[in-house]
C-alpha positions as CSV (number, residue, x, y, z in Angstrom):
1,K,-17.3,-29.2,-100.6
2,P,-14.6,-28.1,-102.7
3,C,-11.3,-29.1,-101.0
4,W,-10.0,-25.7,-101.0
5,L,-12.5,-24.6,-98.5
6,R,-10.9,-26.9,-96.1
7,K,-8.0,-24.6,-95.6
8,Q,-8.8,-23.7,-92.1
9,D,-9.1,-27.5,-91.1
10,L,-5.5,-28.0,-92.6
11,T,-3.8,-25.3,-90.6
12,E,-3.6,-27.2,-87.5
13,F,-1.9,-30.4,-89.0
14,T,0.8,-28.1,-90.8
15,S,2.0,-26.3,-87.8
16,D,5.6,-26.6,-86.3
17,H,4.8,-29.6,-84.1
18,V,4.2,-31.9,-87.4
19,P,7.7,-31.5,-89.0
20,S,7.1,-34.3,-91.5
21,M,7.3,-32.7,-95.1
22,A,5.7,-35.9,-96.4
23,R,2.9,-35.8,-93.6
24,R,2.0,-32.1,-94.7
25,V,1.7,-33.4,-98.6
26,A,-0.6,-36.3,-97.2
27,I,-2.8,-34.1,-95.7
28,F,-3.1,-31.9,-98.8
29,V,-3.8,-35.0,-100.9
30,A,-6.5,-36.5,-98.5
31,A,-8.1,-33.2,-98.6
32,F,-8.6,-33.3,-102.3
33,L,-9.4,-37.1,-102.4
34,A,-12.0,-36.0,-99.7
35,A,-14.0,-33.9,-102.1
36,P,-14.6,-35.8,-105.3
37,G,-17.2,-33.4,-106.7
38,A,-14.6,-30.8,-106.9
39,S,-13.0,-29.7,-109.9
40,D,-9.2,-30.7,-110.8
41,D,-8.6,-27.0,-111.8
42,A,-10.2,-25.9,-108.4
43,C,-8.8,-28.4,-106.2
44,L,-4.9,-27.6,-107.4
45,S,-5.6,-23.7,-107.5
46,G,-7.2,-24.1,-104.0
47,L,-4.6,-26.2,-102.6
48,N,-1.9,-24.1,-104.4
49,D,-3.4,-21.1,-102.2
50,C,-3.2,-23.2,-99.2
51,L,0.5,-23.9,-99.6
52,V,1.4,-20.3,-100.2
53,D,-0.5,-18.9,-97.4
54,L,1.3,-21.4,-95.0
55,H,4.7,-20.7,-96.8
56,Q,5.5,-23.9,-97.6
57,E,8.4,-24.9,-100.1
58,P,7.9,-25.0,-103.9
59,A,8.9,-28.7,-103.8
60,V,5.9,-29.7,-101.8
61,L,3.6,-28.1,-104.3
62,L,5.2,-30.2,-107.0
63,Q,5.0,-33.4,-105.3
64,L,0.9,-32.4,-104.5
65,K,0.4,-31.7,-108.0
66,T,2.2,-34.9,-109.5
67,S,-0.1,-36.8,-106.7
68,V,-3.4,-35.4,-107.7
69,E,-2.6,-35.7,-111.5
70,R,-1.6,-39.4,-111.1
71,G,-4.8,-40.0,-109.1
72,N,-7.1,-38.3,-112.0
73,A,-5.3,-40.1,-114.9
74,R,-7.6,-43.2,-114.6
75,P,-9.5,-44.5,-116.4
76,I,-6.5,-44.7,-119.1
77,W,-7.5,-44.4,-123.1
78,W,-4.6,-46.8,-124.7
79,L,-4.2,-45.4,-128.4
80,H,-2.4,-48.6,-129.7
81,I,-0.9,-47.3,-133.0
82,P,-0.1,-50.6,-134.8
83,K,3.7,-51.4,-134.4
84,C,4.3,-48.8,-132.2
85,G,4.6,-50.9,-129.0
86,S,2.1,-53.5,-127.9
87,S,4.5,-53.6,-124.7
88,L,3.3,-50.7,-123.5
89,G,0.6,-52.6,-121.9
90,N,3.1,-54.7,-119.9
91,V,4.0,-51.3,-118.1
92,L,0.4,-49.9,-117.8
93,I,-1.0,-53.2,-116.3
94,H,1.5,-52.8,-113.3
95,V,1.5,-49.4,-112.4
96,P,0.0,-49.0,-109.0
97,G,-3.6,-49.2,-108.7
98,M,-4.2,-50.1,-112.1
99,C,-5.1,-53.7,-111.9
100,L,-5.8,-56.1,-109.0
101,S,-3.3,-58.4,-107.0
102,S,-5.3,-61.4,-108.5
103,L,-3.3,-60.4,-112.0
104,P,0.0,-62.2,-111.7
105,A,2.8,-59.7,-110.5
106,D,5.1,-61.2,-113.4
107,Y,2.5,-61.2,-115.9
108,S,3.6,-59.8,-119.4
109,F,2.1,-59.9,-122.9
110,E,3.2,-62.7,-125.2
111,R,3.1,-62.7,-129.0
112,D,-0.3,-64.1,-130.1
113,V,-2.0,-64.2,-126.8
114,D,-5.2,-62.6,-126.2
115,W,-4.9,-60.3,-123.1
116,A,-8.6,-59.6,-123.1
117,S,-9.5,-63.3,-123.3
118,Q,-7.0,-64.6,-120.7
119,Y,-7.4,-61.7,-118.1
120,P,-10.1,-59.6,-119.0
121,P,-9.6,-55.9,-118.2
122,S,-13.0,-55.4,-116.4
123,V,-12.4,-58.2,-114.3
124,Y,-8.8,-57.8,-113.3
125,C,-8.3,-53.9,-113.8
126,P,-11.9,-52.6,-113.2
127,G,-12.1,-48.7,-114.0
128,S,-8.6,-48.9,-115.1
129,F,-9.0,-48.6,-118.8
130,V,-11.4,-46.7,-121.1
131,E,-13.4,-49.6,-122.8
132,E,-16.4,-47.9,-124.5
133,G,-17.0,-48.0,-127.7
134,R,-13.8,-50.5,-128.4
135,Y,-13.2,-54.3,-128.4
136,N,-10.6,-53.9,-125.7
137,P,-8.2,-51.2,-124.2
138,G,-5.3,-52.9,-126.5
139,D,-6.9,-52.7,-129.4
140,H,-6.5,-50.7,-132.5
141,S,-9.8,-48.2,-132.2
142,S,-9.3,-44.7,-133.0
143,L,-9.8,-42.1,-130.4
144,G,-13.2,-41.1,-131.7
145,V,-15.0,-44.3,-130.8
146,S,-15.3,-42.6,-127.1
147,P,-16.6,-39.6,-125.9
148,Q,-14.0,-36.8,-125.4
149,A,-14.4,-36.6,-121.7
150,L,-13.0,-40.3,-121.6
151,V,-10.1,-39.2,-123.9
152,K,-8.8,-35.7,-122.8
153,G,-6.1,-35.8,-120.0
154,H,-6.5,-39.8,-120.1
155,A,-4.9,-40.8,-123.3
156,V,-1.4,-42.5,-123.6
157,A,0.4,-43.3,-126.5
158,M,3.7,-44.6,-127.9
159,F,4.7,-43.1,-131.4
160,R,7.5,-44.3,-133.7
161,Q,9.4,-43.2,-136.9
162,P,6.6,-43.5,-139.8
163,E,8.7,-45.6,-142.5
164,Q,10.1,-48.1,-139.6
165,R,6.4,-48.3,-138.5
166,I,5.3,-48.9,-142.0
167,M,8.0,-51.8,-142.7
168,S,7.3,-53.3,-139.2
169,A,3.8,-53.5,-140.3
170,Y,4.4,-54.9,-143.7
171,Y,6.7,-57.4,-142.5
172,Y,4.1,-58.6,-139.9
173,N,1.4,-60.2,-142.2
174,F,0.5,-56.8,-143.8
175,H,-0.7,-55.2,-140.6
176,S,-3.8,-52.7,-141.4
177,W,-3.8,-53.6,-145.2
178,P,-7.5,-53.4,-146.2
179,Y,-7.7,-56.8,-147.8
180,W,-11.6,-56.5,-147.3
181,Y,-11.5,-53.6,-150.1
182,Y,-8.9,-54.7,-152.5
183,Q,-9.2,-58.4,-152.1
184,R,-5.6,-59.2,-152.7
185,W,-2.3,-58.5,-151.1
186,P,0.0,-55.6,-151.4
187,A,2.1,-55.7,-154.5
188,G,5.2,-54.9,-152.3
189,P,6.5,-52.4,-149.6
190,L,5.8,-48.9,-151.9
191,E,2.1,-49.8,-152.3
192,F,1.7,-51.2,-148.9
193,A,3.1,-47.6,-147.8
194,R,1.1,-45.3,-150.1
195,V,-2.2,-47.2,-148.4
196,V,-1.3,-47.1,-144.6
197,S,0.6,-43.7,-144.4
198,G,-1.2,-41.2,-142.1
199,C,-2.2,-44.2,-140.0
200,A,-1.5,-42.3,-136.7
201,V,-3.1,-39.2,-137.7
202,R,-6.5,-41.3,-138.6
203,M,-6.3,-43.0,-135.5
204,L,-6.3,-39.6,-133.3
205,V,-8.9,-38.0,-135.2
206,R,-11.3,-40.6,-136.8
207,D,-14.1,-42.7,-135.0
208,V,-13.4,-46.3,-136.3
209,A,-13.2,-49.7,-133.7
210,S,-10.9,-52.2,-134.7
211,Q,-8.6,-55.0,-133.6
212,G,-6.4,-57.8,-134.7
213,L,-4.7,-57.5,-138.2
214,E,-7.5,-55.4,-139.5
215,H,-7.5,-57.1,-142.9
216,D,-11.3,-57.8,-143.0
217,A,-13.2,-54.7,-141.8
218,P,-12.5,-50.8,-142.1
219,S,-10.0,-49.4,-139.7
220,A,-8.8,-45.8,-139.2
221,C,-5.1,-47.1,-139.6
222,G,-5.8,-49.2,-142.8
223,S,-8.5,-46.6,-144.2
224,V,-8.6,-46.5,-147.9
225,T,-9.5,-42.4,-147.3
226,P,-6.1,-40.8,-147.0
227,A,-5.2,-38.5,-144.1
228,N,-5.5,-34.8,-145.2
229,P,-3.7,-31.7,-144.1
230,A,-6.8,-30.5,-142.0
231,E,-6.7,-33.8,-140.1
232,L,-3.3,-33.3,-139.5
233,T,-3.9,-30.2,-137.7
234,S,-6.6,-31.4,-135.4
235,A,-4.2,-34.6,-134.7
236,K,-1.2,-32.2,-133.2
237,Q,-3.8,-30.3,-131.3
238,I,-5.4,-33.5,-129.8
239,L,-1.9,-34.7,-129.0
240,R,-1.0,-31.7,-127.2
241,D,-4.1,-30.9,-125.4
242,G,-5.6,-34.3,-124.7
243,F,-2.6,-36.8,-123.9
244,R,-1.5,-37.7,-120.2
245,F,1.7,-39.5,-121.6
246,V,3.5,-39.3,-125.0
247,G,6.3,-41.9,-125.6
248,I,8.8,-42.3,-128.3
249,T,9.2,-46.3,-129.7
250,E,12.9,-45.4,-130.6
251,E,13.5,-43.9,-126.7
252,W,11.5,-46.8,-125.2
253,D,13.9,-47.0,-122.2
254,L,13.3,-43.3,-121.5
255,S,9.6,-43.6,-122.4
256,V,9.0,-46.2,-119.7
257,C,11.0,-44.2,-117.1
258,L,8.6,-41.1,-118.0
259,L,5.4,-43.3,-117.8
260,H,6.4,-44.1,-114.2
261,A,7.1,-40.3,-113.7
262,V,3.7,-39.6,-114.8
263,L,1.5,-42.4,-113.5
264,G,3.4,-43.6,-110.5
265,G,5.2,-46.8,-109.4
266,D,8.5,-48.2,-109.9
267,C,10.2,-50.0,-113.0
268,R,10.0,-53.5,-113.4
269,S,11.5,-56.0,-115.5
270,T,8.2,-56.8,-117.6
271,D,8.5,-53.0,-118.6
272,F,11.1,-54.1,-120.7
273,V,10.0,-57.4,-122.2
274,D,9.4,-57.1,-126.0
275,S,6.0,-58.7,-126.4
276,N,5.7,-58.5,-130.3
277,P,9.4,-58.2,-131.7
278,G,9.5,-57.6,-135.5
279,S,9.8,-60.9,-137.5
280,T,13.1,-59.6,-139.9
281,L,14.9,-57.9,-137.2
282,I,18.0,-59.0,-135.2
283,D,16.8,-57.2,-131.9
284,S,14.2,-55.1,-131.2
285,S,17.0,-52.0,-131.3
286,S,17.6,-52.5,-135.2
287,L,16.3,-50.5,-137.9
288,Y,14.5,-52.1,-140.9
289,N,15.7,-51.5,-144.6
290,T,13.5,-49.0,-146.0
291,S,15.1,-49.2,-149.5
292,G,11.8,-51.0,-150.8
293,L,10.1,-48.1,-150.1
294,L,11.9,-46.1,-153.2
295,G,12.5,-43.0,-151.1
296,Y,8.7,-42.8,-150.3
297,K,8.1,-40.7,-147.1
298,D,4.9,-40.5,-144.9
299,S,4.8,-37.0,-144.8
300,I,1.5,-36.6,-142.7
301,D,2.9,-38.9,-139.9
302,G,6.3,-37.4,-140.4
303,E,4.8,-33.9,-138.8
304,L,2.9,-35.6,-136.5
305,Y,5.9,-37.6,-135.1
306,E,7.9,-34.7,-135.0
307,E,5.3,-33.1,-132.7
308,A,5.3,-36.1,-130.6
309,Q,8.9,-35.8,-130.2
310,V,8.6,-32.4,-129.0
311,I,6.0,-33.0,-126.3
312,F,8.0,-36.0,-125.3
313,Q,11.1,-33.7,-124.8
314,E,8.7,-31.4,-122.9
315,Q,7.3,-33.9,-120.5
316,L,10.8,-35.1,-119.6
317,Q,11.6,-31.5,-118.6
318,R,8.4,-30.9,-116.9
319,F,8.9,-34.3,-115.0
320,G,12.4,-34.0,-114.2
321,V,13.4,-37.3,-116.0
322,T,16.5,-37.5,-117.3
323,W,19.1,-40.5,-118.7
324,E,21.1,-40.1,-115.5
325,G,18.4,-40.2,-112.8
326,C,16.5,-43.2,-114.6
327,Q,19.7,-45.4,-114.1
328,P,18.0,-47.3,-111.3
329,C,14.8,-47.7,-113.8
330,F,17.2,-49.2,-116.7
331,E,18.8,-51.8,-114.1
332,H,15.4,-53.8,-114.6
333,R,16.2,-54.1,-118.4
334,I,19.9,-55.5,-117.3
335,S,18.0,-58.1,-115.0
336,L,16.3,-59.8,-118.0
337,S,19.7,-60.9,-119.3
């Protein structure tokens, strides 16, 4: 039966002889978990009625809603846009409840190591990642390869300033360059940029499964068909309506803190391991020299990046995440040095 029908059953547990607010929240969450057939909206609406009727504090409702939302996030659809942050996987696999204890607690992705072969997600993280239509959860497949029901409310992604992403991809073995089509490598950064521009937009709206460097077969990121304004409009809508978490590569530390606020768990040192550092950068916080682009701008992905930044700020506010409040999280980065 829907969880909200259990209000009368819960009343006795919220009486004055049970003073612990945490205990009350646990009871409400247990009621939700006891009703797997009820929709998310019905449960949240019904439990909201319970709390209002019982004159509980707003803070309890916020804690309850956060708990329910975290529980409904799995399975996660990780949209891995090339050169926006493979290291997000380090965070996701160690979120409580995502993977089994048999996955080493200190495990983190390493450059040129195939996670899917070393620790198959279906074995070590059963039911935690969407794999339907994909090669593996960390590949570069676009959202359209899976049914919408597996995407909306389950998708997470990092977004990066487009020209920085392009230069990073260029220096990383021409990532996503469609060699299968041109049968040659790009003449320089400008030609490369003109082909892979709109990568993020295409990955949000198209339905191409791909993996690796994407040289030998069609991919969304390296498609020879440019992204168009209609796809940009759709991509913005999908990003706003369908994503559980939106992070910004240039705001990595704060994005990590936000992801834990969204999905749960505490920050760890592995959250800050750079699994795939740029080959020409002094460190991961440096910027690429974009002079080779001769002023060229990826305008399509630029607009999507601006929308991602807006959503990122909205999520920070919604979950009460601030730079000051995240200092305990950031201490784990310091522990790496």
